[in-house]
N, C-alpha and C positions, 0 to 999 in steps of 0.2 A: 502492499499497500503507499504509495506514492502520495503526499499532501502537502499544497504549495499556499501562502496564506500574501495575500495583500494589503500587506501594511503590518507588517510586521513586529517591529520596535516597536509601536502605543503598547504603553504597560498590558492588558487584556491581551492582543493579537497576542505578541507574545509569552502570554506565561499561555494562553490556550498550547502555543507551539510547546513548550516545555511539557503542556498533559500529552502528550499525542506524542510527543521522543517518549513519553515513560510507559507511556501504552507498547512502544515497541514501534510503533510510525513514523518511514522517511518521511523527512521533514525540509523544507526549503522555505523561501519567503524574500519577500523582496518592501523598499521601503526607500521613501525620500528623502531618506536621511539614517542612515543603519550608523547608530552612535552609542555612546556607554548610555547606564549603566547595561540596560537589556540587552544590548546586542552580546558584552562581556557574557550577558548569563546563555542566551542562546547558540553562542559557538564553543563555548565549555561543555554542553548539550552537544555540541555535532549539528548544526544544525546549519545550516548552507546556509548564507546571505549575499542577498546582491542589492547595489547602489542603485538609485532607481528601479524606474519603471518598462518595461520593455515586451515586446511580444518574444523575444530572445530566451524572457525567463522563465517562458511556460516550453519550457525545450530542452528535453527528454520531458515529454507530456505528463502532469498531473493526474492521478485517478479522485482528484478533486481540488478546491482552487476552493481556499475561505475567505471571501471579499471584507475585507475592516471598513464600521461609517467611514475612514478617513476617507474612503476614493468615491468617486462617482464615476458618469458617465463622461466619457470624455479623455479617461483617462488609456495613453495606449496598451494597457496592461489588461486593460477592463473589456475597449474595446474584443482584440483581440484574444480572449476566452470565448466572450458572445460568439465573435460569427467563426470562432475553430466549434463549440458545441461543447464546447469541456462543461462538465456535471460543474456545479458550484451551489454554495451556500455561506452564512450569515455566523461570528463564531457564538455569535444566544445559541440559534439555532444546532451547531456542532455541539456544545459541549452540551445543549439538554439532551441528545440523541445517542453521544457518544461515553458522556460521563456521567449524569445527574441518573438516571433511573435504574431503581433498585437501591439509591441512597436518598438516606434523610440531610435533606438541603434545608440550610439555612441561609437567607437571602437579608443580608442589612442595605433596605434604601435608607435617603434620606440630601435633602440638599446638601449639608454637611457632615462629617465627620463620618462618614462609609468605610474610609480605610483605617485607622485608628479605629474603629469600634466592631467591625471584620473581623482587625489584626485580634484586638482584643478576645473576642470569637472562638476563636481558633486555637487563640496561647491557651484559656483556662479550660478546653477540651482537650488540646495536648497537658498539661499538664496534673488532667483529671487519667490519663493513659486510655485516654480516644483515639491517637492518631486518626485525626481524622484527616481531609485533605479538604484542598481549597482553592481559589482564585480568590487574587487581592488587587487592588490596583496601585498598589504597592509593595514593598521590599519588608516584610514583618523581620526585624533586626532578629528574633526569638530562633524565628527557620532560615532567613539567610535567601530564599526564593520567597519568587511569586507568587507560587500555585505548583503543589504538589498531591495528587492521586488520595495519596492517603489510605488505610486498611479500606478495606472492599466494601465491608460491614461499615465504617464508622461516619462520622456524619460527612456533610459538604455544605464548607461555610463561601458562599461564594455572593463579593461586592457589587449590588441589585443597581447598577445604572439606570437614571431617566433617559440619558440623552436613544438616542434612535439609532436603530440596526442597522442599517444597510442601505446602501442607494436605491435599493427593490426593497427594502421592508423600511418603511419608516413611523415604525412600533417602535415604545423606547426598548431595549432591554431586556430588565429585566422580565418583559410577561413572557418568555421564553422557560421561565427557572421550574415557577411550580412550584413553592419554595412549601415546606409544613409546615417551616417556622419562617418566618416572617417579621424582622424590623423597621418599622416606620420611625426614624429620632428625628425629623425638624421633617417641614417642606415650607421653601419660599420660592422668586419669582430667580429663574437663573438660564442659560440656555437660550437667550434669544435669539443666537441666530435660526435653531427655529421653532422653540413654541413666543407664542404671540402675547399668551399673559399669567399670569397662574391659575387663573381657569383649565386653561389646557393642558399644564403639566399637574390639576389634579385627578382631569380625567384619565391623564397616565396613572398613575395611584390606584385608581378605584380599578385600575384592571388586572395592576397586579394584585389587590385587598380578592378579586376575583378570584382569582385561579390559589387559593393556601383554604384546604380542605377545609370540609367543619371538626375535623378531627385535631388539624392540625391547633396554631395557635398563635394570632397578631398580639406583639409586643408592638405597644403604643405611647411618643413621647406626653404626656400632661402638657400645657398649657400654647400646644402649635392648632389652631385655631382653624387655618388653613389641613392639615390634619384629621377632622373635627369633621368637618364637611366635606372628607371623601368617603369615612366612612359612613357617613348620612347618605352615598348616595347608595347605601347598601353592605353590606357587611352580613356575611353567615358561618363567621367561625368565632371562636371565643376571646378576647380580648381581655388583652394586660393591659395598666397603666405607669408605666416608671417616670420618674420625677420627682420632687419636691417640694408636688401638694402633698395634703395625709391624707385627703383622698386615695392621695394612689396607690393600685395593689403593689409597687415596690416602691418604696421612699428611698430616698438619698438626704442624708444631715450634715454638711459640710462640719467640719471640724478648725478648720482654721480658716483664713479667707483666700489662700493662694490655692486650698480646694485638692491641696499634698495631701491630709491626713483627713477620711471624710467616715461615715457610716452609713450601714446597709442594710433594713429594715425589712420585711414582707409582709403585707397585712396581712395571708394567709395560716403566721406564724408567727400572733402578736404575743403571743409568752414567751417569744425568745428572744433570747439577750438582740443586741443587733451589732451585725457583723462588723469589725474594723474595717478599716483600712490604709498601709501609709503607701505612698510609695516614689517614683520619680516625678512623674507626668505632674501641671501643673494647668490650674485653671475649671472654672467651673464645670466648663461645655466637654471635660474629657474627665470631668467624675459621672457627668450622666452616661455617655456614653459607655466604660463601663459600670454601670448600673446597667442599662441598657445588656450589655455583653455577660452580663450575668444574669440578668434574668432567663436571657439567650440559652444558655449554661446550663442554667435549669432546668430547660424544657425539653435536653437531652441528659438529664437525668443526672451533674454533679451539684453536688449539694453548695449550700452558702456560701458554709464555713471553707472551704478546702480553694473554692473560685476564692473568697476574698481572700485568701493569704497564699495564691498564686501572684497576682498583682505585684507582690511584693518583686515583682521576678520580673513580668513585663517589661518589656523599653519597644521605645515608638519605633513606629517606622520609617525607613531614609524619606525623610525631608519633611515627618510631623515634628518641628519645637526638635529640629536637630544641630547636636554641639557637632561642629563641622573644625575646630579646631582654637584656640586662646595663642594670644601670646598677647605679651606684659599687663599681664591682666584685661585683653579688653577680650569678649567672645563673641566666635561670626557664628551660628543661628540660622538653620534654614529652614523655611517654613515655608509647603503649599498654598496656601492662602489667597488665595484673587479671587475672592466675591468682596465686601462687605462686609459685610455679620464674619463671617470667617477673618478677616483680619483686627476686625475691634475685641472678638472672641481670642482671641492669641492673640493682640495687646494684654488686652484686660489678666488673663493669665498669668500672663507671665509678669506682666506691673504691681500684680497684689504682694507678689512676695515678701522677702525681707535680703535681698541681694546686696543692694547701698548703692548701682550705681544708673546709672543712665541707662535708660529703654532707647534707642536709635533705632526708627520704625523705615528702612528699603523696602519703598512699594514698586514693584513693573506690575501694570494692569495690563495683563498682553490676552485673559482669555477672550473667547468670542462674545459672550456677554460683555468686559469688559472692555474691546477695542471697537463697539457700537455703542458707547458712552449708556447702554440707557438706564447705570445705578451712579452715572460716573455724580449724581447727588448728595451721595450719599457717602464718598468716599470721605471726603473732609470730616467729616467728627468719627467715623474708622479707626483715625489713627489718635483720637485723645488721650490713649492711658501713655501714648509713648511720648518722649523728654524732645524732639526734635524727626520729624520725616524729611524724608528722602525721596522724591519721586524719578522715574525713572520713564519717560518721555518713550517708547520702542517707533520706526517707524512707519509700523503701521495703523499706527491709533489715530484714528476716523476726529478725531475734538478732541481743544486746545484741555493742559494740565493746568492754568491760570486761573482761571474762575473755583477751580476747587483749592487749591492754596489760598488766596486768595481767603476762602470761607472758612479756611483749615485755622481753627483755637490753640494749634503747638506751631510753633517756627516751623516753616518747612521751607523747603529747595526744590524748583525743578532743575533735568539734567538732560540730556539727548547724545552726550559721549560721555561711554563707559570709561575711561579714562580718569575724562573728569572729575566721573559721582566719586570712586576708592580717594579717584586725590583728594577728591574733599574731607572721605570718611578717617585716614588716617591722618591727617591731621586734624580735625575735629573732635578725635575717638582718644577718650585717657582708660587709664587703669579703674577697674570695676566696673566699664559700660557693656552690655549689651549689643550687637547690630545683627538686628534682627533682620537676613533680606527674606520678602516672601515674591515666590511670583510662583504659574505654573508651567512653567518652563525651565530651560538652562539658564537662562539670566545671564549671556555672554561668559559664563568659569569665573563671575564674580564674584565669588567662593576663595578660591581659589588667587585670584590675583591678588584679593584685597588683606588673604592669610599673608602670600607675598608680600605684599608691600608695606605691611606692619612688621613682620618679618627682618624686612629691609630700613626702615629703622626705625624700630627699636634694638638688632643687634640676634631677635629670633628669644 
């Protein structure tokens, strides 16, 4: 069996390639940019990678082509596979047909926190000895890979994305997964390139709800009006809510302002002592992610105390508050935050601690939604918790950053050249400061460039 994947270096498609290779399938793939870390994972797995899209990449002819949602009609390789009459499918459909049958599927959905929560669920199941399979939109550091099959009788955890499936299937990816347990963590407007408004996304979430069986379970965050509207459209599955509301089935109580210590209680066990958690992550949003993961793991047979203890050994996925290095007491942190809410919650969590130094936010608005300017009026307030904000304007941005900077209460500056930004940051930063770089792209390798420049200035 020869499987060829278009868009293989995307996290989702690259993870599919790893699962197929683990099944013993011969895998090749092409992408417009073959780049690490995914390219490194794929090459180490013995997967053949081709730079760029071309009809020649389909020779020798594969048995099946899996098409990623980043490629569309007009792509030379897409046109060639259609002209040749080769069989093709989407990534989510392939996963649903080749990996998920017979598995207990745990799907983690939401506008924010999917990668962290899915990584948490997989780790709690692993710590309990269940050896789960998973496909996650990042690299969980507890595992070192973004996907694996796991034990055939163990649950399979999948990050359930609402983005569309392929050029020939405009449904959200997650409708293919048919989960037994679905976590709905939050919901607000995003992906302005494919959704007209929040109501359109709510309809897709309701399509997901429709696929969860009556014997399954829906774990739904409290205090989320959009999720309540989704459930009001119809629900045929038992619902358990999680969050900080007193009436929720799973309740979070913060022990510290930065949420590095918290306790978890379950309404069904009202006479049991709350389970205490102390871990390395910060922010209420991460504590809520952990609460959701505990509830999902419990639905898979993991007791709450075991799950709570395992959190102390959890390592956040790469690019989620990931410390990339420290020079002369200056920390460089990488975070995937690419939406105003994600930027705000990341900075709020980091600022709530007692680290002492200043928080310097570096933001590149490069996601499709950001580039369209749909949520730009919320960006100024998103950096309120930072001491200084540095905005990088990518060439593809269709609007001006000046109004955001003028509206911000945090002192802010705009940059269009990466060298200028790095120079300014190195000149500004002092011992104790934390520089938080937020983007959903590689940001021109700014983390390494910044660390190298700091070493040049401070002597390593």
